[in-house]
C-alpha positions as CSV (number, residue, x, y, z in Angstrom):
1,M,-0.1,-0.3,0.0
2,I,1.7,3.4,-1.2
3,R,0.3,6.2,1.1
4,D,0.4,10.2,0.5
5,T,4.0,11.5,0.2
6,I,4.9,15.1,0.7
7,I,7.3,16.1,-2.4
8,S,7.7,19.7,-1.7
9,A,6.9,22.4,0.8
10,Q,6.9,26.2,0.4
11,K,7.7,28.7,3.5
12,G,6.9,31.9,1.8
13,D,8.9,32.5,-1.6
14,V,11.2,29.3,-1.0
15,V,10.1,26.0,-2.1
16,T,12.1,23.2,-0.8
17,D,12.0,19.5,-2.8
18,F,11.6,16.5,-0.8
19,Y,11.1,13.5,-3.7
20,G,12.7,10.6,-2.5
21,K,14.1,12.4,0.6
22,E,13.7,11.3,4.3
23,L,10.7,12.5,6.4
24,M,12.9,14.2,8.8
25,K,13.9,16.6,6.4
26,A,10.8,17.7,5.5
27,V,9.8,18.0,9.0
28,G,12.5,20.5,9.4
29,A,10.9,22.6,6.6
30,L,7.5,22.2,8.1
31,A,8.5,23.6,11.4
32,G,7.4,27.4,12.3
33,T,5.9,29.6,14.5
34,P,2.5,28.2,15.5
35,G,-0.6,30.2,13.6
36,T,1.6,30.6,10.7
37,Y,1.0,28.7,7.1
38,V,3.1,26.4,5.2
39,T,1.9,25.1,1.6
40,V,3.0,21.4,1.2
41,Q,2.8,19.3,-2.3
42,V,1.5,15.8,-1.8
43,M,1.3,12.9,-4.1
44,R,-2.1,11.3,-3.9
45,K,-4.1,8.8,-5.6
46,D,-7.1,10.0,-7.5
47,P,-9.8,7.5,-6.4
48,S,-11.6,7.8,-9.8
49,T,-8.2,7.3,-12.0
50,G,-6.0,5.2,-9.3
51,E,-3.4,7.2,-10.7
52,Y,-0.9,9.5,-8.3
53,Q,-1.4,13.2,-8.8
54,P,0.1,16.2,-7.1
55,T,-2.2,17.9,-4.5
56,E,-1.5,21.2,-2.8
57,I,-2.2,21.3,0.7
58,T,-2.2,24.4,3.1
59,I,-1.4,23.7,7.0
60,T,-1.5,25.8,9.6
61,R,1.4,25.1,12.0
62,Q,0.5,24.2,15.6
63,Q,2.5,23.2,18.5
64,L,3.0,19.2,18.4
65,W,3.6,16.8,21.5
66,M,5.1,13.3,21.3
67,E,3.9,11.1,23.8
68,G,5.2,11.6,27.2
69,E,6.7,14.7,26.2
70,R,3.8,17.0,27.6
71,D,4.0,15.1,31.0
72,E,7.6,16.3,31.1
73,E,6.8,19.8,30.3
74,D,4.1,19.7,32.9
75,K,6.7,19.1,35.7
76,K,9.0,21.9,35.3
77,P,8.7,24.4,37.9
C-alpha cells in the first residue's frame, strides 16, 4: 500500500523539494511559529483514476507533542 508522500513544501517564496528524501528533512522545513502557514505538495492517489497526482495542501502550524513529552513539560517548575 502506497501512502500520500510529501514532495515539496513552500515557506514564503522558498520551495523545498523532498521527492525521494527522508521524512525528517520535510519535518524541519514544516516547523515554524504556531499559527503561521506552510503549503505542501503531496502525491495523492486519485480515487477515480487510480493514478497519483500532486495535490497542494495549506497547513496551519500548531504545537505538536510527542507521547510523554507533555508530561515532562508539566513537571517543570
